Structures are given as C-alpha cells and as structure tokens.
Backbone as JSON Lines, residues from 0, in Angstrom:
{"i":0,"aa":"M","n":[100.85,136.69,116.86],"ca":[99.45,136.06,116.53],"c":[98.41,136.18,117.35]}
{"i":1,"aa":"E","n":[97.27,136.34,116.76],"ca":[96.21,136.35,117.62],"c":[95.77,135.26,118.59]}
{"i":2,"aa":"E","n":[95.37,135.45,119.34],"ca":[95.01,134.18,120.83],"c":[93.57,134.72,121.1]}
{"i":3,"aa":"R","n":[92.9,133.68,121.09],"ca":[91.36,133.68,121.4],"c":[91.28,132.67,122.45]}
{"i":4,"aa":"T","n":[90.56,133.32,123.63],"ca":[90.16,131.98,124.59],"c":[88.64,132.22,124.82]}
{"i":5,"aa":"G","n":[88.25,131.45,125.77],"ca":[86.96,131.23,126.24],"c":[86.03,130.72,125.0]}
{"i":6,"aa":"I","n":[86.59,130.09,123.82],"ca":[85.76,129.77,122.9],"c":[85.71,128.21,122.8]}
{"i":7,"aa":"V","n":[86.48,127.23,123.17],"ca":[86.64,125.84,122.94],"c":[86.99,125.77,124.34]}
{"i":8,"aa":"T","n":[86.35,124.28,124.69],"ca":[87.23,123.59,126.39],"c":[87.54,121.94,125.63]}
{"i":9,"aa":"M","n":[88.25,121.45,126.37],"ca":[88.81,120.12,126.13],"c":[88.96,119.45,127.53]}
{"i":10,"aa":"R","n":[88.01,118.79,127.54],"ca":[87.63,117.88,128.94],"c":[87.1,118.82,130.27]}
{"i":11,"aa":"G","n":[86.52,119.74,129.76],"ca":[85.93,121.08,130.5],"c":[86.76,122.12,130.69]}
{"i":12,"aa":"N","n":[88.21,122.07,130.06],"ca":[89.36,122.89,130.57],"c":[89.32,123.88,129.26]}
{"i":13,"aa":"P","n":[89.67,125.01,129.46],"ca":[89.66,126.25,128.25],"c":[90.8,125.88,127.59]}
{"i":14,"aa":"V","n":[90.85,125.83,126.13],"ca":[92.0,125.78,125.44],"c":[92.02,126.97,124.65]}
{"i":15,"aa":"T","n":[93.31,127.69,124.48],"ca":[93.43,128.86,123.61],"c":[93.87,128.44,122.33]}
{"i":16,"aa":"L","n":[93.25,129.21,121.38],"ca":[93.3,129.13,119.96],"c":[94.05,130.19,119.48]}
{"i":17,"aa":"V","n":[95.24,129.77,118.65],"ca":[96.29,130.66,118.04],"c":[95.88,130.59,116.83]}
{"i":18,"aa":"G","n":[95.7,132.29,116.32],"ca":[95.74,132.71,114.76],"c":[94.05,133.37,114.57]}
{"i":19,"aa":"K","n":[93.93,134.04,113.44],"ca":[92.82,134.38,112.9],"c":[91.86,133.5,112.82]}
{"i":20,"aa":"E","n":[90.54,134.18,113.11],"ca":[89.51,133.37,112.98],"c":[89.0,133.46,111.66]}
{"i":21,"aa":"L","n":[88.64,132.23,111.02],"ca":[88.17,132.19,109.44],"c":[86.63,132.06,110.06]}
{"i":22,"aa":"K","n":[86.12,133.19,108.89],"ca":[84.81,133.31,108.65],"c":[84.29,132.54,107.2]}
{"i":23,"aa":"V","n":[83.02,132.45,107.02],"ca":[82.55,131.92,105.78],"c":[82.68,133.01,104.81]}
{"i":24,"aa":"G","n":[83.26,132.43,103.46],"ca":[83.51,133.18,102.66],"c":[85.39,133.8,102.6]}
{"i":25,"aa":"D","n":[85.75,133.44,103.71],"ca":[87.19,133.81,103.78],"c":[88.16,132.86,103.07]}
{"i":26,"aa":"K","n":[89.26,133.39,102.37],"ca":[90.05,132.29,101.86],"c":[91.05,131.58,102.94]}
{"i":27,"aa":"A","n":[91.07,130.38,102.78],"ca":[91.97,129.67,103.89],"c":[93.52,130.41,103.28]}
{"i":28,"aa":"P","n":[94.05,130.6,104.64],"ca":[95.71,130.83,104.12],"c":[96.33,129.58,103.9]}
{"i":29,"aa":"D","n":[97.52,129.73,103.22],"ca":[98.06,128.57,102.88],"c":[98.94,128.05,103.9]}
{"i":30,"aa":"F","n":[99.01,126.71,103.92],"ca":[99.46,126.15,105.08],"c":[100.37,125.23,104.58]}
{"i":31,"aa":"E","n":[101.13,124.45,105.37],"ca":[101.88,123.22,105.11],"c":[101.89,122.24,105.79]}
{"i":32,"aa":"V","n":[101.53,120.88,105.99],"ca":[101.34,119.8,106.54],"c":[102.06,118.71,105.69]}
{"i":33,"aa":"L","n":[102.26,117.57,106.62],"ca":[103.07,116.7,105.89],"c":[101.86,115.32,105.89]}
{"i":34,"aa":"T","n":[102.31,114.55,104.72],"ca":[101.36,113.54,104.33],"c":[101.82,112.49,104.95]}
{"i":35,"aa":"N","n":[100.9,111.28,104.6],"ca":[100.99,110.13,105.36],"c":[102.34,109.34,105.56]}
{"i":36,"aa":"D","n":[102.99,109.66,104.46],"ca":[104.49,109.33,104.13],"c":[105.71,110.47,104.68]}
{"i":37,"aa":"L","n":[105.23,111.37,105.46],"ca":[105.81,112.47,105.55],"c":[106.68,113.31,104.83]}
{"i":38,"aa":"K","n":[105.76,113.6,103.75],"ca":[106.31,114.22,102.83],"c":[105.58,115.62,102.99]}
{"i":39,"aa":"P","n":[106.27,116.87,102.84],"ca":[105.42,118.35,103.14],"c":[104.72,118.41,101.84]}
{"i":40,"aa":"V","n":[103.47,119.17,102.1],"ca":[102.41,119.34,100.96],"c":[101.73,120.76,101.4]}
{"i":41,"aa":"K","n":[101.39,121.51,100.63],"ca":[100.87,122.9,101.16],"c":[99.53,123.03,100.15]}
{"i":42,"aa":"L","n":[98.59,123.67,101.06],"ca":[97.34,123.91,100.54],"c":[97.49,124.52,98.88]}
{"i":43,"aa":"S","n":[98.12,125.58,98.82],"ca":[98.39,125.93,97.4],"c":[98.74,125.22,96.2]}
{"i":44,"aa":"S","n":[99.22,123.92,96.48],"ca":[99.5,122.49,95.75],"c":[97.98,122.26,95.05]}
{"i":45,"aa":"Y","n":[96.98,122.38,95.62],"ca":[96.04,122.0,95.11],"c":[94.93,123.17,94.37]}
{"i":46,"aa":"K","n":[95.68,124.28,93.87],"ca":[95.08,125.55,93.39],"c":[94.21,125.11,91.92]}
{"i":47,"aa":"G","n":[93.15,125.46,91.95],"ca":[92.22,125.42,91.04],"c":[91.35,123.83,91.19]}
{"i":48,"aa":"K","n":[91.51,123.65,92.32],"ca":[90.54,122.64,92.94],"c":[89.56,123.01,93.59]}
{"i":49,"aa":"I","n":[88.62,122.61,94.35],"ca":[87.75,122.68,95.42],"c":[88.51,121.93,96.63]}
{"i":50,"aa":"C","n":[88.8,122.49,97.54],"ca":[89.24,121.8,98.62],"c":[88.23,121.91,100.07]}
{"i":51,"aa":"I","n":[87.97,120.74,100.49],"ca":[87.24,120.59,101.74],"c":[88.33,120.14,102.84]}
{"i":52,"aa":"I","n":[88.33,120.9,103.78],"ca":[89.09,120.17,105.14],"c":[88.57,119.69,106.05]}
{"i":53,"aa":"S","n":[88.74,118.09,106.43],"ca":[87.97,117.8,107.57],"c":[89.26,117.87,108.9]}
{"i":54,"aa":"S","n":[89.26,118.56,109.92],"ca":[89.99,118.55,110.88],"c":[89.69,117.82,112.09]}
{"i":55,"aa":"V","n":[90.1,116.6,112.35],"ca":[90.0,115.94,113.68],"c":[91.24,115.54,114.47]}
{"i":56,"aa":"P","n":[91.21,115.63,116.04],"ca":[92.41,115.51,116.73],"c":[92.67,114.33,116.58]}
{"i":57,"aa":"S","n":[92.45,112.93,116.43],"ca":[92.74,111.91,116.01],"c":[91.9,110.89,115.62]}
{"i":58,"aa":"L","n":[92.44,109.91,114.74],"ca":[91.47,109.15,113.99],"c":[91.22,108.31,114.93]}
{"i":59,"aa":"D","n":[92.08,107.94,115.96],"ca":[92.27,106.77,116.83],"c":[90.85,107.05,118.29]}
{"i":60,"aa":"T","n":[90.19,108.0,117.95],"ca":[88.65,108.67,118.91],"c":[87.77,108.07,118.33]}
{"i":61,"aa":"P","n":[86.62,107.35,119.02],"ca":[85.36,106.83,118.82],"c":[84.73,108.19,117.73]}
{"i":62,"aa":"V","n":[84.73,109.17,118.06],"ca":[84.06,110.76,117.34],"c":[84.6,111.03,116.05]}
{"i":63,"aa":"C","n":[86.11,110.83,116.25],"ca":[86.72,110.85,115.09],"c":[86.45,110.03,113.8]}
{"i":64,"aa":"D","n":[86.7,108.81,114.45],"ca":[86.5,107.73,113.2],"c":[85.21,107.74,112.84]}
{"i":65,"aa":"I","n":[84.03,108.09,113.55],"ca":[82.67,107.94,113.01],"c":[82.73,109.56,112.23]}
{"i":66,"aa":"Q","n":[83.24,110.23,112.33],"ca":[82.95,111.85,111.6],"c":[83.8,111.43,110.17]}
{"i":67,"aa":"T","n":[84.75,110.87,110.05],"ca":[85.67,110.45,109.08],"c":[84.8,109.58,108.25]}
{"i":68,"aa":"R","n":[84.42,108.68,108.63],"ca":[83.78,107.61,107.96],"c":[82.57,108.21,107.53]}
{"i":69,"aa":"R","n":[81.71,109.03,108.05],"ca":[80.57,109.56,107.28],"c":[81.12,110.53,106.2]}
{"i":70,"aa":"F","n":[82.08,111.41,106.61],"ca":[82.53,112.6,105.66],"c":[82.91,111.73,104.3]}
{"i":71,"aa":"N","n":[83.54,110.54,104.25],"ca":[84.16,110.09,103.09],"c":[82.66,109.41,102.61]}
{"i":72,"aa":"K","n":[81.86,109.0,103.13],"ca":[80.72,108.33,102.61],"c":[79.74,109.58,101.67]}
{"i":73,"aa":"E","n":[79.59,110.6,102.38],"ca":[79.26,111.71,101.68],"c":[79.77,112.57,100.52]}
{"i":74,"aa":"A","n":[81.22,112.66,100.93],"ca":[81.98,112.83,99.81],"c":[82.09,112.28,98.4]}
{"i":75,"aa":"A","n":[81.68,110.99,98.87],"ca":[81.74,109.99,97.47],"c":[80.99,110.9,96.12]}
{"i":76,"aa":"S","n":[79.92,111.43,96.47],"ca":[79.11,112.38,95.5],"c":[79.81,113.59,95.06]}
{"i":77,"aa":"L","n":[80.48,113.9,95.82],"ca":[81.36,115.24,94.93],"c":[82.24,115.22,93.76]}
{"i":78,"aa":"S","n":[82.5,116.05,93.05],"ca":[82.99,116.26,91.54],"c":[84.29,115.84,91.76]}
{"i":79,"aa":"A","n":[84.98,115.55,90.53],"ca":[86.26,115.21,90.62],"c":[87.4,116.21,90.89]}
{"i":80,"aa":"D","n":[86.62,117.31,90.53],"ca":[87.58,118.8,90.97],"c":[87.3,118.98,92.5]}
{"i":81,"aa":"T","n":[86.98,118.36,93.41],"ca":[87.08,118.28,94.6],"c":[87.98,117.39,95.38]}
{"i":82,"aa":"V","n":[88.99,117.92,96.48],"ca":[89.77,117.33,97.11],"c":[89.35,117.56,98.5]}
{"i":83,"aa":"I","n":[89.49,116.18,98.92],"ca":[89.22,116.21,100.69],"c":[90.51,116.18,101.37]}
{"i":84,"aa":"L","n":[90.76,116.84,102.22],"ca":[92.1,116.91,103.06],"c":[91.49,116.54,104.7]}
{"i":85,"aa":"T","n":[91.6,115.28,105.01],"ca":[91.5,115.13,106.28],"c":[92.65,115.27,107.1]}
{"i":86,"aa":"L","n":[92.72,116.39,108.33],"ca":[94.08,116.61,109.06],"c":[93.84,116.01,110.44]}
{"i":87,"aa":"S","n":[94.85,115.74,111.26],"ca":[94.9,115.16,112.38],"c":[96.37,115.05,112.51]}
{"i":88,"aa":"V","n":[96.61,115.0,114.37],"ca":[97.83,114.96,114.53],"c":[98.24,113.87,115.07]}
{"i":89,"aa":"D","n":[97.66,112.56,114.31],"ca":[98.07,111.38,114.57],"c":[99.48,111.14,113.69]}
{"i":90,"aa":"L","n":[100.49,110.24,114.06],"ca":[101.38,109.93,113.52],"c":[100.95,108.77,112.47]}
{"i":91,"aa":"P","n":[102.17,108.69,111.26],"ca":[101.83,107.79,110.4],"c":[101.06,106.48,110.39]}
{"i":92,"aa":"F","n":[101.12,105.82,111.44],"ca":[100.72,104.57,111.57],"c":[99.17,104.3,111.93]}
{"i":93,"aa":"A","n":[98.75,105.59,112.59],"ca":[97.54,105.77,112.75],"c":[96.88,106.23,111.57]}
{"i":94,"aa":"Q","n":[97.46,107.27,111.04],"ca":[96.94,107.92,109.84],"c":[96.38,106.96,108.6]}
{"i":95,"aa":"K","n":[97.54,105.71,108.61],"ca":[97.56,104.85,107.76],"c":[96.23,103.93,108.09]}
{"i":96,"aa":"R","n":[95.91,103.67,109.24],"ca":[94.59,102.83,109.68],"c":[93.32,103.65,109.29]}
{"i":97,"aa":"G","n":[93.51,105.08,109.34],"ca":[92.55,105.8,109.03],"c":[92.41,105.83,107.67]}
{"i":98,"aa":"A","n":[93.7,105.79,106.78],"ca":[93.37,105.82,105.4],"c":[92.82,104.54,104.96]}
{"i":99,"aa":"E","n":[92.77,103.41,105.82],"ca":[92.18,102.14,105.13],"c":[90.8,102.03,105.43]}
{"i":100,"aa":"L","n":[90.08,103.43,106.24],"ca":[88.61,103.29,106.56],"c":[87.86,103.4,105.06]}
{"i":101,"aa":"P","n":[86.95,103.46,104.96],"ca":[86.32,103.22,103.49],"c":[86.58,104.82,102.84]}
{"i":102,"aa":"V","n":[87.22,105.07,102.08],"ca":[87.62,106.36,101.57],"c":[87.5,106.79,100.23]}
{"i":103,"aa":"W","n":[86.94,108.09,99.96],"ca":[86.85,108.32,98.67],"c":[88.08,109.18,98.24]}
{"i":104,"aa":"K","n":[88.47,108.49,97.1],"ca":[89.63,108.9,96.2],"c":[89.45,109.71,94.97]}
{"i":105,"aa":"R","n":[90.28,110.63,94.75],"ca":[90.08,111.02,93.27],"c":[91.96,110.97,92.87]}
C-alpha cells in the first residue's frame, strides 16, 4: 500500500494517508462499507448510476453537519440516476441522526 505524508494535518499534527491518490477523471476503486443497519454494500452495486461520494470524519461535528446539510440541499436538484453516498466513521446511532437531516433520497 502506498503511504503519503505531509499532505494533511489534524489539529496541526501530520496524518499519513494510505492508498493511491485519486485524480480527476480516475475511476474510483471498488470498496465495501457498512450501511446504517450494518449491512455491507459495495460501490460496484451502484453500477450504471452516477455516484457522488461525500466523506466526512463525523456527522457529530459542526463542520461536517454543515457540509452534509448543504450537500443534501444542493443534491436535491440532481437527476434520478444520481446516488449520493455520505461516508463517515460514525456508529449507526450517529449516522441515523445524520440521516434525519434534510436528505435527498432517490
């Protein structure tokens, strides 16, 4: 696995990123995450759809909450062929609170 350092900090401390850097136009690698009900889902299960991925550290932080609310508001105007995936490291109870935000769902 490729490690990248000196790119990102958290609270002023450097964080090591692991994995190949994606660039505009790159195809996203397939990955698996858990849904709010702890069921695994792969990115490839959305084949044929336009997938927009929003990644936040935690929906319980003010910046992530604001970002997710704004993102959902803007996403409401997108086509039915578009799927929005918001990824966080939150536990299901926090994700459920996040899912109760005004969310665009298809």
